Rosetta silent file (secondary structure, phi, psi, omega in degrees, C-alpha in Angstrom):
SEQUENCE: MKKSYYLEGGLYFDTTTQTIYEPKSYCEICGRRTLLTVHHFLKQQKCLRDLASKRIITPSTWTKEFINKFQKLFTLCLQCHYDVDFLSDEAFKEKYKIDRSIFVYSK
SCORE:     score description
SCORE:     0.000 S_00000001
   1 L     0.000  129.939  178.670   34.956  -61.878   24.900 S_00000001
   2 L   -61.946  150.197  178.559   37.465  -61.423   27.695 S_00000001
   3 L   -86.855  -29.202 -172.250   37.644  -57.974   29.319 S_00000001
   4 E  -132.777  143.157  171.650   41.378  -58.088   30.090 S_00000001
   5 E  -128.361  136.121  178.256   44.431  -59.586   28.454 S_00000001
   6 E   -68.300  130.980  176.458   47.856  -60.037   30.000 S_00000001
   7 L  -115.524  172.825  179.002   50.709  -58.180   28.399 S_00000001
   8 H   -66.360  153.530  174.255   54.469  -58.507   29.166 S_00000001
   9 H    81.036   15.675 -177.579   55.863  -56.826   32.232 S_00000001
  10 H    81.437    7.953 -179.558   52.812  -57.299   34.521 S_00000001
  11 L   -90.798  157.195  178.014   50.595  -55.070   32.445 S_00000001
  12 E  -128.225  150.360  172.624   47.061  -55.780   31.313 S_00000001
  13 E  -108.405  121.785 -173.344   45.042  -54.509   28.317 S_00000001
  14 E   -97.579  118.622 -177.280   41.471  -53.672   29.018 S_00000001
  15 L   -76.639  -19.789 -179.565   39.285  -54.316   25.951 S_00000001
  16 L   -74.434  -39.881 -179.187   36.381  -52.288   27.191 S_00000001
  17 L  -102.180  -11.354 -175.505   38.257  -49.030   27.519 S_00000001
  18 L    61.470   43.322 -177.893   41.160  -49.829   25.193 S_00000001
  19 E  -126.982  154.936  175.857   43.617  -48.878   27.920 S_00000001
  20 E  -104.178  134.379 -175.591   46.712  -50.476   29.387 S_00000001
  21 E  -140.610  160.247  175.924   46.857  -50.572   33.163 S_00000001
  22 L  -117.287  112.206 -179.090   49.022  -52.118   35.925 S_00000001
  23 L   -71.841  161.585  178.243   46.955  -53.784   38.590 S_00000001
  24 L   -70.768  156.601 -176.298   47.949  -53.635   42.284 S_00000001
  25 L   -92.553   15.369  179.472   50.000  -56.608   43.545 S_00000001
  26 L  -148.186  159.995  177.674   47.586  -57.259   46.469 S_00000001
  27 L   -70.519  127.852 -177.373   43.885  -57.730   47.157 S_00000001
  28 L   -74.918   -2.880  173.908   42.253  -54.396   47.875 S_00000001
  29 L  -103.010  -54.945 -175.138   39.909  -55.924   50.421 S_00000001
  30 L  -107.028  -14.709  177.039   41.949  -58.463   52.421 S_00000001
  31 L    92.639   -4.208 -179.290   45.548  -57.715   51.376 S_00000001
  32 L   -61.141  151.400 -175.787   46.289  -61.226   50.045 S_00000001
  33 L  -117.678   15.246  179.794   48.947  -61.375   47.406 S_00000001
  34 L  -126.897  158.238  178.355   48.094  -64.655   45.626 S_00000001
  35 L    55.173   53.808 -177.146   45.346  -65.759   43.195 S_00000001
  36 E   -94.869  153.973  174.903   44.524  -62.164   42.189 S_00000001
  37 E  -141.287  169.132 -179.563   42.067  -61.110   39.547 S_00000001
  38 E  -106.060  133.922 -177.433   40.674  -57.776   38.288 S_00000001
  39 E  -110.846  121.761  177.840   37.134  -56.770   39.149 S_00000001
  40 E   -87.759  131.324  176.172   35.491  -54.367   36.692 S_00000001
  41 E  -137.738  109.819  177.195   32.860  -51.953   38.178 S_00000001
  42 E   -86.567  101.574 -167.343   31.141  -49.508   35.890 S_00000001
  43 L   -55.054  -32.482 -174.369   30.166  -46.903   38.525 S_00000001
  44 L  -114.879   24.012 -177.752   27.269  -45.445   36.489 S_00000001
  45 H   -61.946  -43.791  177.431   25.959  -48.574   34.829 S_00000001
  46 H   -63.448  -40.800  179.933   22.589  -48.551   36.538 S_00000001
  47 H   -61.046  -42.975 -176.613   22.198  -44.851   35.759 S_00000001
  48 H   -65.975  -40.784 -179.116   23.034  -45.501   32.065 S_00000001
  49 H   -63.672  -40.665 -179.584   20.526  -48.364   31.869 S_00000001
  50 H   -63.311  -41.629 -179.282   17.782  -46.110   33.360 S_00000001
  51 H   -66.850  -41.486 -178.609   18.536  -43.363   30.862 S_00000001
  52 H   -67.194  -40.367 -178.605   18.606  -45.832   27.957 S_00000001
  53 H   -66.897  -26.376  178.917   15.251  -47.380   29.071 S_00000001
  54 L   -91.249    1.025 -179.907   13.732  -43.904   29.024 S_00000001
  55 L    66.885   22.992  176.160   15.181  -43.260   25.538 S_00000001
  56 L   -76.544  -37.582  177.114   17.236  -40.255   26.859 S_00000001
  57 L  -127.751  164.169  174.411   20.416  -41.823   25.518 S_00000001
  58 L  -111.218  155.986 -179.458   21.006  -44.621   23.007 S_00000001
  59 H   -63.855  -20.790  178.364   23.483  -47.454   23.493 S_00000001
  60 H   -71.135  -18.236  175.616   25.509  -46.045   20.540 S_00000001
  61 H   -79.659   -7.238  179.623   26.333  -43.008   22.743 S_00000001
  62 L   -79.869   73.085 -172.975   28.175  -45.239   25.234 S_00000001
  63 L   -76.067  170.007  178.625   31.556  -44.447   23.728 S_00000001
  64 H   -61.779  -39.553 -179.022   34.931  -45.749   24.947 S_00000001
  65 H   -64.410  -39.538  179.571   35.665  -42.355   26.505 S_00000001
  66 H   -64.944  -45.622  177.252   32.350  -42.354   28.369 S_00000001
  67 H   -62.423  -51.689 -179.183   32.890  -45.908   29.699 S_00000001
  68 H   -55.301  -36.552 -176.735   36.522  -45.084   30.580 S_00000001
  69 H   -67.561  -35.612 -173.263   35.369  -42.013   32.542 S_00000001
  70 H  -107.778   -1.655  179.946   33.039  -44.012   34.792 S_00000001
  71 E   -81.419  141.322  175.813   34.842  -47.426   35.037 S_00000001
  72 E  -130.521  137.292 -179.686   36.778  -48.418   38.134 S_00000001
  73 E  -111.438  132.868  174.878   39.114  -51.411   38.342 S_00000001
  74 E  -122.459  139.646  172.743   39.809  -53.233   41.552 S_00000001
  75 E   -94.489  115.014 -178.819   42.409  -55.936   42.221 S_00000001
  76 E  -126.781  150.011  173.261   40.886  -58.660   44.279 S_00000001
  77 E   -74.301  164.995 -174.023   41.847  -62.158   45.316 S_00000001
  78 H   -61.205  -38.756 -178.557   39.531  -64.947   44.012 S_00000001
  79 H   -60.613  -52.039 -173.284   37.811  -65.350   47.464 S_00000001
  80 H   -66.821  -39.990  176.735   36.976  -61.629   47.846 S_00000001
  81 H   -56.048  -47.821  177.871   35.909  -61.501   44.151 S_00000001
  82 H   -59.560  -43.172  179.860   33.500  -64.409   44.752 S_00000001
  83 H   -63.810  -43.185  175.638   32.170  -62.708   47.929 S_00000001
  84 H   -54.364  -46.131 -177.561   31.610  -59.420   46.034 S_00000001
  85 H   -72.892  -37.164 -168.581   29.614  -61.236   43.433 S_00000001
  86 H  -120.182  -13.413  175.035   27.544  -63.591   45.534 S_00000001
  87 L   -78.753  151.160  174.425   27.251  -62.492   49.173 S_00000001
  88 L   -68.384  162.420  179.489   24.355  -60.378   50.281 S_00000001
  89 H   -57.348  -41.788 -177.572   25.014  -56.736   51.312 S_00000001
  90 H   -71.651  -41.063 -179.905   24.578  -57.643   55.014 S_00000001
  91 H   -64.210  -39.986 -179.006   26.721  -60.737   54.925 S_00000001
  92 H   -66.017  -45.628 -179.137   29.483  -58.876   53.045 S_00000001
  93 H   -67.546  -33.622  177.038   29.452  -56.004   55.613 S_00000001
  94 H   -69.405  -35.780 -177.066   29.505  -58.410   58.493 S_00000001
  95 H   -78.150  -47.441 -174.024   32.451  -60.396   57.060 S_00000001
  96 H  -104.428   -8.107 -179.179   34.637  -57.454   55.797 S_00000001
  97 L    58.937   27.656  172.159   33.348  -54.420   57.830 S_00000001
  98 L  -135.586  160.873 -174.918   33.016  -52.449   54.635 S_00000001
  99 L   -83.474  131.998  178.922   30.029  -51.573   52.434 S_00000001
 100 H   -64.316  -23.213 -173.873   29.559  -53.840   49.345 S_00000001
 101 H   -66.091  -17.881  176.078   28.178  -50.903   47.281 S_00000001
 102 H   -61.027  -31.112 -171.556   31.807  -49.755   46.677 S_00000001
 103 L  -102.969  -28.346 -175.067   32.226  -52.737   44.308 S_00000001
 104 L  -146.099  165.409  169.657   28.738  -53.252   42.937 S_00000001
 105 L   -89.709  129.312  176.980   25.267  -51.762   42.636 S_00000001
 106 L   -79.431  146.193 -179.958   22.900  -53.351   45.103 S_00000001
 107 L   -82.346    0.000    0.000   19.519  -54.337   43.713 S_00000001
């Protein structure tokens, strides 16, 4: 299932959080204004998995409000989105001069 659906007027509907948002009109890494996409980053996802694995919380407690509280959306061009997903931390920092952990959890 897709995470976002385009609505009229440049707005998108996020199916994860059930919210409507307006993405930026430029890439938040390089500033490019074409071929843009939205990158979803659940800031506490690793923490939630750790808690669930220790049976402290159950997946049913991951409500829309909880996910909405911790989710961050970035507008990225396709090249930067690819780099966030596939470059190593060192290669990403060398190329963009910023820390990749802003966008993902490093393993």
